[in-house]
C-alpha positions in Angstrom: 65.2 21.2 30.6 62.4 19.9 28.3 59.6 21.8 27.8 55.9 21.3 26.3 54.2 23.9 24.7 50.4 24.0 24.6 48.1 25.7 22.5 45.0 26.8 24.6 41.6 27.1 22.4 40.9 23.7 21.5 43.7 22.2 22.9 43.8 22.6 26.7 40.2 24.3 26.9 37.1 23.9 24.7 36.1 27.4 24.9 33.9 27.4 21.4 30.8 28.1 23.3 31.9 31.1 25.2 34.0 32.3 21.9 30.6 31.6 19.5 28.4 33.4 22.5 30.3 36.5 21.8 30.0 36.2 18.2 26.4 36.4 18.1 26.6 39.0 20.5 28.0 41.2 17.6 25.1 39.9 14.9 22.8 40.3 17.7 23.9 44.2 18.1 23.5 44.5 14.2 20.3 43.5 13.9 20.9 40.2 12.7 20.1 37.1 15.2 22.4 34.4 16.1 23.9 33.1 13.4 26.2 30.6 14.5 25.6 27.3 16.4 27.1 26.2 19.4 26.9 22.5 18.2 27.6 22.5 14.7 30.2 25.9 14.6 32.5 24.8 17.4 35.4 24.2 15.0 34.8 27.4 13.3 35.0 28.8 16.9 38.5 27.7 17.8 39.9 29.0 14.5 39.2 32.6 16.1 37.4 35.6 16.2 37.8 36.5 12.7 36.9 33.1 11.2 33.4 33.4 13.2 32.5 36.6 12.0 33.7 35.5 8.7 31.3 32.4 8.7 28.6 34.9 9.9 28.8 37.3 7.6 29.0 34.7 4.6 25.8 33.1 5.9 24.2 36.7 5.1 25.0 36.7 1.6 27.8 39.1 2.0 30.6 38.6 -0.3 33.0 41.4 0.7 32.7 41.7 4.7 36.4 42.8 5.4 35.0 46.2 6.8 32.3 45.1 8.9 34.9 42.3 10.3 37.9 44.8 11.0 34.9 46.9 12.8 33.2 44.1 14.7 36.6 42.4 16.1 37.1 44.5 19.0 33.3 44.3 19.8 33.6 40.8 19.6 36.6 41.1 22.2 35.3 43.2 24.4 32.2 40.7 24.8 34.4 38.1 25.3 36.3 38.9 27.5 33.1 40.3 29.4 31.9 36.5 29.9 35.0 34.3 29.2 34.1 31.3 31.2 30.4 31.1 31.2 30.9 27.5 28.6 34.3 26.9 28.8 35.7 23.9 30.7 39.3 22.1 30.8 39.8 19.1 28.8 39.4 15.9 30.9 42.9 15.1 32.4 44.5 18.0 31.2 45.6 19.8 34.9 46.8 15.8 36.1 48.8 15.6 32.6 50.8 19.0 33.1 51.1 18.4 37.2 52.8 15.2 35.9 55.0 16.9 33.6 56.5 19.3 36.0 56.9 16.4 38.9 59.1 15.0 36.2 60.9 18.5 35.7 59.4 19.7 32.0 58.8 23.1 31.4 55.6 24.2 30.1 54.1 27.1 28.3 51.3 28.2 26.4 51.8 29.7 22.9 48.0 30.8 21.7 46.5 33.2 18.7 44.3 34.1 21.7 45.4 37.6 22.8 47.9 37.7 25.8 45.5 39.5 28.2 41.9 37.7 27.5 44.6 34.3 27.7 45.6 34.9 31.0 42.2 36.3 32.5 40.9 32.7 31.2 43.9 30.6 32.9 43.5 32.7 36.1 39.4 32.5 36.0 39.7 28.2 35.6 42.1 28.5 38.3 45.1 27.0 36.2 47.2 30.2 36.0 50.0 29.1 38.1 50.7 25.3 35.9 52.4 27.3 33.3 56.2 28.7 33.2 55.2 31.1 30.3 52.1 32.2 28.2 52.6 33.8 25.0 49.3 35.3 23.0 48.5 36.4 19.8 50.1 40.0 20.6 52.8 39.6 22.8 54.9 39.8 19.9 54.6 41.5 16.2 53.9 37.9 14.8 51.7 35.3 15.9 51.4 31.7 15.0 52.0 29.9 12.7 55.4 32.0 12.8 57.8 30.0 14.9 58.8 33.2 17.1 55.9 32.9 19.4 56.7 29.2 19.6 60.3 29.6 20.3 59.6 32.9 22.9 57.3 30.7 24.9 60.2 27.9 25.0 62.2 30.6 26.2 60.3 32.2 28.6 59.7 29.0 30.3 63.5 28.2 30.7 63.6 25.4 28.2 65.8 24.9 24.6 63.6 24.5 21.5 65.8 21.8 20.6 64.4 19.5 23.4 60.8 20.8 23.1 57.2 19.8 21.1 54.0 21.2 20.6 50.6 19.9 21.4 47.8 21.6 19.7 44.6 21.0 17.7 45.0 22.4 14.3 46.8 23.0 11.0 48.1 26.5 12.7 49.8 24.4 15.5 51.0 21.6 12.9 52.5 24.6 10.7 54.0 26.4 13.9 55.9 22.9 15.0 57.1 22.3 11.7 59.0 26.1 11.2 60.2 25.7 14.9 61.9 22.3 13.5 59.9 20.3 16.9 57.7 17.7 17.5 53.8 17.8 16.9 51.2 16.4 18.6 47.7 17.1 18.0 44.5 15.9 20.3 42.0 14.2 18.5 39.2 15.4 21.4 38.6 18.8 20.2 36.0 19.6 17.5 38.2 18.5 14.3 38.4 15.4 16.0 40.6 12.5 14.2 40.6 14.1 11.0 44.0 16.1 12.3 45.5 12.6 11.2 45.4 14.0 7.8 48.2 16.5 9.0 50.8 14.0 9.6 51.8 14.7 13.1 54.1 13.2 14.7 51.6 11.4 17.3 47.9 12.1 18.2 46.6 12.5 21.3 43.3 10.6 22.1 43.4 11.9 25.8 45.5 13.8 28.1 46.4 10.6 30.8 48.4 9.5 27.8 50.5 12.8 27.5 53.5 12.4 30.2 54.3 9.0 28.6 54.0 10.4 25.2 56.3 13.1 25.4 59.0 11.4 26.7 59.0 9.1 23.8 59.3 12.2 21.5 62.1 14.3 23.4 64.6 12.4 24.9 65.5 13.1 28.6 69.5 13.4 27.4 
């Protein structure tokens, strides 16, 4: 079976608003107020909790904030889990594209660096968890992207074969994961990174999910 493996944050859904809100709750708890801006820091948000905490502490002029980041990361995850879908929305056409792929007998999976439990909670909240044959998160295996093992596992759990699969993502992490797994990579241009992802030399760019079923078919043959 042919398989499409999706990243989650910044690929299937714009989760940046809720991620930034969670990080800002940490900074407020430390007495600093909101250090991140939902409009200008969205790209950092989609690189994960530690990236947001790092940026915030850098703005406070802290040279080495590693102990603070380590301490606040579980606090951030708790805050995010408590308000995971206030601002988050699926990107336009995502559901229709996945349904079209399934209708053409593709397997579909998610491979994300969001903790598995939070990923499943978000997908249930968005009403799309039943669309995916497998979900692999940051803590499903001992390693995470860009190590290829989570990608390989996602394909396997979905009932597919790595040699007949491709990765849909939005960052260098996704590009490096696909390269490590030896599969084609499609990077979306509608996330905060925009069309700058073309610099990562993916096999293809995706400007709208409407184009995905046909594009996937060109990258992974039916036979």
